[in-house]
Steps between C-alpha positions, in 0.01 A plus 500: 500500500156633417379777732129615448219627672281238324381202721580240239694458162283389216584160379709417807421267782655610825597367836484746797834530680460776744397854559801753475514848624769757552551874569711784394530821705647809329562855604597811318792709610452833672582717185240326287250535790556877511460528114178302526378743756555790263330311213203446737445877511478539119352170407599216259647157527734437789744302278734418793221324681383331174844367463506381862175308449624341170830407657323327798254319288787379271696381794199323651430323175871399464479359861179303433656356178795371696280347766306321222822364349620383832185284525555372158204672373433548112284804576370731757134574447241740639763770586362766720655820641427696803669820580511703818648828585743521795653802672254747359551432134888497470510119513276232360468130549385286193381147593458243211334170545421224249464125452795296397406213265660222302369398162392127477 
């Protein structure tokens, strides 16, 4: 399964199957939220939140790959992510969309 943000694969003829999308919602635990609050005072990367974003993006990508496979797709093209903060920053939702295609 090819997953890419490109809208075509060079040298491949494609047949459109369907648009696929999914979401992943993640939250950090209370302890990490407190530590992030302290880090916010002194500056620097909030690694707990960076990990949360990476985990949500990875999960959304895994889900979109499974949706493409369930349609019999050879690839999911034009992957796009949208992220939104929920509950004042301690939870986020990542939405992934793409186009499932089959090679002809």
